[in-house]
N, C-alpha and C positions, 0 to 999 in steps of 0.2 A: 504494500500500500504506500502511496506517495506520502511524503512528509507533509504536504499541504493538506492532506485529508485527516490530519491528527489535530486535536484529540478525536477519538472514535465516538463522536456524537453526530450521527448522520440522520438527516431528515430528507426523505426522497419524495418529490412531488412530480407527477406526470402532467405536463402541459404541452399540448400540441406536438406530441411525439418526442419531447426531450425529458430527461430526468435530472432534477436538481439535487445536488449533493451539497448541503450546507455545513460548514464547519466554522471554527473560530478563527481560521486563517484569513489572510487578506483576500486571496483569490477564491471565489466560489467556483465549484466545478459543476458542469452540466454534461450529460451524455446525450448525444443526438444520433440516432441510428442512421447509417447510410442505407441506400437501397439494397434490396436482397442480393443483387448481383455484385455488390461491393462498390458501386459508383456513388458520386455525390455531385450535386449541382446547386448553385445558389447565385443570387444577385447581390450587387453592392451599390448603394446609393448614399450620397452625403450632402449636407448643406442644403436641406430641402424645405424646412417647415415654414411656408409663407402663405398658408390658407389658400393654396392653389395658384397663387400669382407667379409671375415670371416663369411660365411654362411648367410649373410643378405638376399640374394636372396632366399635361401632355406627356411628360416624362413618365408619370405613373401609368398612363394608358399603354405606352410601349413596354414598360416593365411587365405589365400584365400579359401582354402577348408573348413576349420572350419567355416569361416564367411558365406559361402554359406549354410552350413548345419544348422547353427543356425539362419539364416536370420537376421544378426546383424543390429542394428540401427546406430551404429557409432563405431569409433575406438578412443582409448585414447593413446596418446604418453606421457611417463613419462620423456621425456627430453633427453639431449645430442643427439639432432636431427641431428647435422652435425659435424663430426670429421675432424681434431682434434681441429680446432679453429673456429667453427661456420661458418657463411656465411660472405663473404667479402663485399657483397652488394646484392641488389635485382637482379642483373644480374649475380650472381655467378652461374656457371654451376652445382655446387654441388647440388642445389635444384632439378634440373631435374634428375641428375645422381644418387642421393641418395634417392629421394622420388618418383617423378612422374614415372620414368622408372622402379622402383623396385616394387611398390605396384600396379600392373596392373590388378589383378583379379577383375572381375565384382563386387564381393561381398565387395571389399574394396573401391569401389567408393562411399562411404558414407562420412559423415562429420568426419573429424579428429579433435579432440580437443587436443592441445599440450601445454605443459609447457616448459619453458626454463631449461636447465641443465647448469652446470658449464662450460662445453666445449662451449656451445652456447654463453656464456658471454665473451668468448675470441675472438669473432668476432664482426660483426656489428649487435648488438641486434635489432636495429630498422628495419633492413632488414627483420628479421624473423617475426617481428610484422606487417610489412607493408601490406596494402591491395593490393599492386602490386602483391605479391605472390598469393593472393587469385584469382586475375584476371588470373594469369598464370595457376593455378590449383585450381579449386573452392572447392575441398574437404579440403584444408589446412586452419587451423585456429590456430594461436599461439598468446597468450597474456601473460602478466606477471601473473595476478591473475584475475579470473573470475568465474562465477557461471553458471551452466547448470541445469535447472529445468525440469524434466520429469514428475512431479507430484508425481509418486510413489517413485521416488528417486531424491535427489538433490545432485549435484556434486559441490564441492568447490575446485577450482584449485588454488594452492598457489605457489607463487614465492619463492622458498626456498634458492636459491644461495646467496642472500644478507645477510642471517642470519649467514653464515659461516665465522668466524673470519679470518681463515688462508688465504682466498682469498684477504683480505685487508692488513693483517699484514705480511704475509710471502708468497707472490705470486711467489717467485722464479723467473724464467724467463718468466712467463706467464703474458700477458697484458690483463686486463679485461676492458670491456666497461661498466662503471658505470653511463653513462648518463641516467638521469631519476630516479636514485636511491638516489643520494646525495641531502640533508644531510641524511645519512643512518639511523640515530636514528629516525628521524621523519618518514621516509618511513616505517620502520619496525613497529613503534608504530601505525601508521595509518592502516597498513595492518592487524595487530593483532586485533585492535579494530573493524575494519569493518568485519573481519571474525567472531569474537565472536558474534557480533550483528546479522549477517546473519544466523549463526547457531541457535541462540536463537529464531529467528523469523521463522525458517523453519517449515513448516507443513508436510513435506514429511515423508513417512513411514521409508525410509532408508536415512541416511546421510553418504555421502562418500567424503573424502578429498583426493586430489591428489597432490603430490609434487614430485620433482625430488629426493631429498635427503632422505636417510633412517632416520627413528626414531629409530627402533630396527633392527639390522641385525647381522648375524654371518659371513658376507662376508668380503672382503678386507677392505672396508671403515668402517665397524662396525657401532656403534651407532653415530648419529650426536648430540653432546652434546648440541649445541645451540637450536636444535629443541626439545630435551627432556626438556630443561629448559623453553622455551618460547611458543612452539606450543602445545606440548603434553597436558599440563594442560587444555587448551581450548578445545581440542578434547574430553578429558575425562569428563569435566564439562558439555558438550553439547551432550553427548550420541552418539558420532559418531560411526558408525558401522564398517567402513573400512578405513584404511589409505593405499593408493596405491602409490608406488614409484618405482624409478629405481635406478640409481647411482651404486649400486653393480651389476656387470655383471653376474647375476644368476637368478634363480627362487626360491622363498622363501616364507614360511608362518610361522609367529610367532604369537601366541596368547598372551593375556595379563592376568596376575593374578589379576590386579587391576580393570579391567573393561571388558565389552564384546568386546572392540575394537580389531580388527584383523589387523596385519601388513602384507601386501602383496607386495612382491618385484617382479617386472617384468622388469628386466634390461638385458635380454638375446637376444636382437634384432640382435646382430652381434658378436663382439669379446667377448669371454668368456673363460672358462676353466683356471681360474687364480690359482686354487689349494690352495687358501689361505682362510681357513675356521676356525673360532673359535667356536667350538661346544657349543651349548646353552643348558640350562636346558631343559631336555626332556619333562617336563610338558608343556613348552611353545613352544618349537621348533617342529612344526608339519611337516615341509618339508623343505629340502634344496637340490637344484640341481645346480651344478657348471658348467652349460652348456647353450647353446643357446636355445631359445624358447620364448613362449608367454603365455598369460593367457586369458581365456574367463570368462565372468560373465553373468549370467541370473538372472533376478529379476522379482518377482511378488509381490503382496501386502503381501503375507505371507511367501515368501521364497527367499533366495539368494543361488545360486549355483556357485561355483568357480571351474574352472578346469585349471590346468597347463599342457602345451604340450611341448615336446621337438622339436628339429629341424626336426625330421622325422614325426611329428604329433602324436607321441605316448603319451598317457595320462600318466603323471607322478604323479599327485596328485589331489584329489578332496576334497572339503569341502563344507558343506551346513549348513545353519541356517534357522530354521522355527519358525515363530512367529504368534500368533493369531491376527486376525484383531480386533482392538479395536472398541468398540461400537460407537465411534465418527465418524467412517468412514463407518459404516453399513447403 
């Protein structure tokens, strides 16, 4: 049993096909079964919650079509779930107006796994994390940091906003809800320690880390220095395959010259077209699209297939990686 599952005080809850394993550790663990033949498919969208505006509804429509075609198992949200300032409370109508009423396609009534973005931290954070929202819409799940294990792939969701210094030192007129974060140094230290341990103990064929903020990006926000310094070395040391994020309102794929790690940005869920791009080394920059859209990922024991779609459902970019099955899993 993983050290993150100790002490042995386990409560299991079955929700939309996943099992929650709650413990006293920082990272809660969830199990989500892959398809019977061992494959997995999901969609990724970020930076979306605008009550349908800025083409959010149109992106949702195309997500529904692709989700049905791929028979997706779940959806990942990369954060900034509710603009401009998160939710005001569990009774905030924005939850219904930006989420439940928007993502209505039958294929999207699967589990959503969501992280918090910086805009979410400007509201009542505990409201987004509250089980009350799951009672209102059972597909919703948002936590600070957690793990989803599908056996063939393990997903590590990381709370990235507290890493960023400017939100603490130069918040301008923005007010952030840091309840549950302070003291910040201890929070981040424990998070990184638990993540490193979980990655080391993972037996999954594919390791995928999800956060809101960019590590590498050519978009408006660019690289997040704090994550490059503190998070990236842990991902590289533990052979993480994909880092998936939002924050920059674009679709983007950057490779790494230092490791097999791929950086995938899916932050085009609504407002985009910022026109602020710093073009990257062409050897690493595989794709950049400054518009709305989303991403799909299909996984088997031997292959990962990533596809980016625009607001009309047109395929903008594809990427695949194939690896042999090791003798340990034969």
